[in-house]
N, C-alpha and C positions, 0 to 999 in steps of 0.2 A: 504494500499500500504506499502511495506517495503521501508523505506528511508535509504540509505546507507550513513553513516557519513564518510566524508573524513578526514583523518588525515593530519596534516602538515608534509611536507617532507623536511628534512634537506639534501641539496645536497652537497654544498661546504661550507667549513669553511670560505671562503673569501666572502660569500654572506653577503651583508649588513644586519644588524639586522632589519632595517626598512622594507626591502623587505621580510624578513622572517615573521616578524609580519604581514605584509600585507597579504601574502599568508595564514598565520594561520587564520586570520580573514575571508578571502574568503572561506577557507576550512569549517569553522564553519557555515557560512551563506549558503554555497552550500548545506550543509546537513540539512538546517533548514526547516521551514514550509511556509514561504511567497514565492509564486511562482516568482514574479517579481524580488525580491532581489536574490533568488536562481539563476535564469537565469543569472543575471549580474555577480554574484560571481563565478558561475561555468564556465562562458565564460572566465572570467579573468584567472582562473586556467588553462583552456584548452589551452589558448593562451600562457602560460608561456613556456619557453624552459626547465624548470627544473623538470617537472613532469615525473615520471616513467610511463611506459605503464599501469600498474595496477592501479595507481592513476588517470590517465587520463580516464581509463575505468569507474571508479566510478564517476568522474566528469561528463562524458557524460551521465551515467545512471541518476544521480541526476538532470542534466539539462533536460533530457527527461521526468522525473517525473513532473518537473515543467511545461513544455510545455503541458503534459498530463492534469494537473490540470486546465490549461487555455483553454483546448479543442483544442489545436493547434496539431492535430494528425500527420500531415506530418512531422513537426519538431521533435515531440517526437519519431516517428518511426525511423527517420534518426539517432537520438542520441542513441536510444537503440541498433540499428543495429551496430553503430560504437563501442559502449561499448562492445558488445558481440564479435566483431572482435578483440578487444584488450584483452578481458579476458572472455573466453567462459565458465567460472565457475560462472558468475554472475546470480544466480537464479532470483534475483529481476528484472534484465533487461528482461529476458525471460518472466517472469510473467506479467510485466507491458506492454510489447509489445503484449502478448497474450490477455490482457484485451482490448487494442485498436483494435486488429483484431476482437474480438467479437463484439465491438461496431460498426465496419464497416461491420459486417456480413460476414467476410472472415473466416469461421469456420475451414477449414482444417488447415490454418496457425495458428489460435488460439490454436487448440488442440496440434499441433506440439510444439509450444513454451510452453504451460502449462504443457504438458507431460515432456518436458525437465526440466522445473523449479522444478517439483516434483521429478524427478529422481535426480537432483543435491542436493535437500534439502527435504527429505521425511517428514520433520516436518514443512514445510512451509505452515502454515494454509491458508494464503491469496491465495496461488496458488490453493488450493483445492476449496476454495470458488469461485475463478475466473473460474476454469474449470467447476464447477457445473453450474455456470451462463451460460457458453457457451453451455452446454448440454441443459439447459432449454430453452435458446433463439433459439436453433436450433431444437426445438420440441422434445426433449428427456428427459422429466422430470424424467422418471424412472432412467436413468443413472446419473442424477444430484444428486439424494438423497444420494447415498453412499459418494459422495465427500463432501457434506455438513455435513454428519455424521462424516466423518474424521476430518473436520475442528472443529467441536464441541468437539470431543474427545480431540483434541490437545489444544483447547482454549474454555472451557465451558462458558466463559463470552463474546464470540464473537457475538455481536448483529446482525452483518451483515450475519453470517452463519445461525442464526435462521430465520432472515428475509427472506433470499433467499430460505431456505428450505420450509418455509411457502408459498412462491410464487410458488415453484415448485408443492407443494401439492395441491394448488389451481388449477393449471393446470391439475393435476390428478383427480380432482373432489373430493379430500379428504378434505372436507370443515372443519370438526371438528379438524382434525390434523393441518390443515393450521392455523386455529384460535388459537390453542394452541401455535404453534411456533411463531405467530405474537404477542400474549400476552407476551411471553417470550422476544422477541426482544424489545418490548416497555418497559418492566420492566427494561431491561438493559440500554436502551437508549430512554428515553421519547421524545427526539428531533429528533428521526428518523421518520420524517414526512411521508415519503412514506409508512411506515408500517400501519399508520391509514388508508390510502386509500386502500391498499391491504387487510387489515382486513375488511374494509367496503365492498370490492368486494366479499370477502368470505361470509360475512353475507347476501349480496344481493343474491349470488348464492344459498344460503340456504334458501332464501325467508324470512329471518329475517330482513325485511325491515327497521324497526325503528332503530335497532342497526346499520345497515348500514349508515343510515342518521346521526346517532349520531357521527359516526366516520368521516364522511365527514364534519360534522359541526365543528369538532375540528379544521380542517385545515382552513375552511372558517372563523370561528370566530377569530382565531388567526391571520391569514394573512391579515384580514381586520380590526384588532384592535377592534374587538367587544368582549364584555364580555360573561360569561356564559359557557366557556369551559376551560379545563385545559390548562395551559400555557406551552410553550416549547420554547427553543432557536432555531430559524430557522436554518436549515443547510446551507443555502446559504452563501457561503464565508467562511464556517468553515474549518480552515486549517487542523483540525485533521481528517476530513472525507477522506476516500480513494476514490478518483474520479473514476467513472466507475464501482464500485462494486455494487452499488444498481440500478439494471436495473428494471424499473417498468413493471408490467404485462401489456400486450397490450390489448387494447379494440378494438372492431370492428371499424375500421375507425379512431380511435382516435390516435393522435400523439402529444398530448399537452405536451410541454416541462416543464411547471410549475406545481407544486403540487396544486396550487390554481385553475388553469384552469381545471386540472383533477378532482378535487373535485367537482367543479360545474358541469362538464359533467356527472360524475358518480352519483351524487346526482339527476340530472335530469333524468338519466335512471332509477333510483330507483323510483322516482315519477311517471314515465311513467308506470312502472310495477304495481304500486299501483292505476293506473288510476286517478292519480292527475295531470291532463293534463296541467292546466294552470301553475302550479308550475314547471312542466317539461320544458315547453316553456320558462318560466322566467329564469331558470337556464342555459339552453342551449344558450339563448340570452346573458346572462351575460358571458358565456364562449366565445362567438363570439366577444363580445366587447373586452375582454381581449386578445384574440388570433384570429384575423379575418382570418388568413391564415391557420387555422387548419380545415380539412374537417369534423372531427368527430362531433363537435357540430351541424353543418349543417345537418348531416345525422340524428341525434337523434331529432333535432327539427322538421325535415321533417316528421319523424314518428309520433311525437306528433301532428303536424298539421293534418296528416292523420287521427288520432284517433278522431279529432274533425270535420272530413270531410271537412276541409279547404284545398281542393285539390290544388288550385292555389298557395298558399304560400308553400305547401309541395313540388310541382313540382319545384318551384324556388330554394328551399333548396337543393333538390337532384341534380339539375343541377349545383348548385354552388359547392357542394361537388365533383362532377365529374370533374369540371373545375380545382379545386385545386388538385385532385388526380385521374388522368384518369384511374387508375387501381383498383379503389375502387369498388369491386364486389358488396357489399352490397348496394351501392347507385344505381347501375343499376337494381338489383333485386327488391329493394323497388319501384323504378320508374315504372318498369314493372307491379308490383302488383297494383300500383295506377292507371295505365292506364286500367288494367283489371277491377278494381272496377268501373270505369267510362264507361265500355262498349267499350273501345277503344283497343280491343284485338290485332288487327293486328298491331297497332302502338306500343303496348307494347312488342310484341314478340322479336324484335331485342335486346331490353334491357335484356330480360331474356337469350337470346343466348350469349350476351356479358358477362353477369355475369358468365355463365357456362364456357365460354372460359377462363375466368380468374381463376375460381376455379372449376375444373371439380368435379362433385359429390356434389355441393353446394346444401344442402337440400331445403332451402327456394326457391331458384331459380328453382330447379326441380319441386317443387309443383306449383309454379307460372306458369311455362311453360306448365305443365300438364293441369291446369285449362284453360289457354289460348287455348291450342290445343283442349281441349274438346269443348270450346265455338265455336271454328272455324270449328268444325266437323272433326278433325283429330283424330279419335278414337284410332287407333293403336299407334300413337305418344303419346297421352295422357296416355294410359295404361302403355307404356314403362316408361314414366316419373314418374308416380305414383309409379310403382314398384321400380324404382331406388331410389326414395326418401325414401321409406320404407326400402330398403336395407341399406341406410345410417343411418336411425333411425326408428326402427320398431314401435316406439310410436307415429308417425305422424298421427294424427286423420284425418287431411284434406285429406291426401293421401288415407287412408282407406275408408273414405267416397266417395271419387272420384271414387275408383275402385268399390264400391258398386253401385254407380249410373250407372256405365257403365256395371254392371251385370257380373263382373269377380272377381275371387279370387286373393288375393295378391300373 
């Protein structure tokens, strides 16, 4: 985040020197790093009758940045908007407001602000990173890459640009390129903890499971004060961090706010992929202990219980995930599959329908509904679902097997 440093303003010769000194001190703190002190100092400057409109604009922008650091988005948005109304040339205010709009998933407004910031200052690297994040978060990683490229050209040492390009490449399925970018990000900033998790996700997607576990272990070992992993200075509370710039990759159903919780969740998913079921259950249980209102660990633990044919605990976990997040399509799909495995096809069908109403074309739910319809004797519906699942992913073996059972071609 670009912090605008406010200069002391000498307005009247008759102003007492003590007042000038006080405003000068406030100006310095208002442009500093500590958010609470910045808010107090910027507020004092805003309330003075001696500030020119341009100086007031910078004070509002700086206070908005402090509110943004504290996650107080409503106050930050109000201050950035006021700053822009006083001085429409403040690229930093547009960029920071755009970052908040991205976090709030108000992408049209985010792009408008970030486009404006870049138009005002074409060499504003942070704005390129922020716009790239907005593209990636809105499901357009292909458009994000050129912005991260531009940020890296402007600032080859920008760890955040490398991290976010790696995250976008992970979404594109370019796992080797993603790992290269994440390696670079960590070489520039070993304390960028989210990069270990995202690199672990890339290794896991590449089925390099042990390397994925090694990366998740870096977070778990350090955050829990265990030895055996490289040390880093945790980012939490780091005043030099640009808040809102490092947006984690999303996992199905997971919304864990802390890197430690996410490391347990993703290590558990990796263990599940390796069929190390007990370890998967232990990790998801730890994540639930740390963040009991996160639906993600319940979803994955439910899958692990299913793998052990512990259907009762699995159903309980899926139900709890749905209670926490009623629009979690994966939980409905998994619960439908579990009902199907128990021969309760009619009872599972509404969950499969619900999953597909939330995510039309959801491949897993299509396959599940197809198998349920097949068991219920609804041949035409089963064929249609199997074909739709294959259209979404031609490599779905269960769908191909289902069509073969029904004696039809894909």
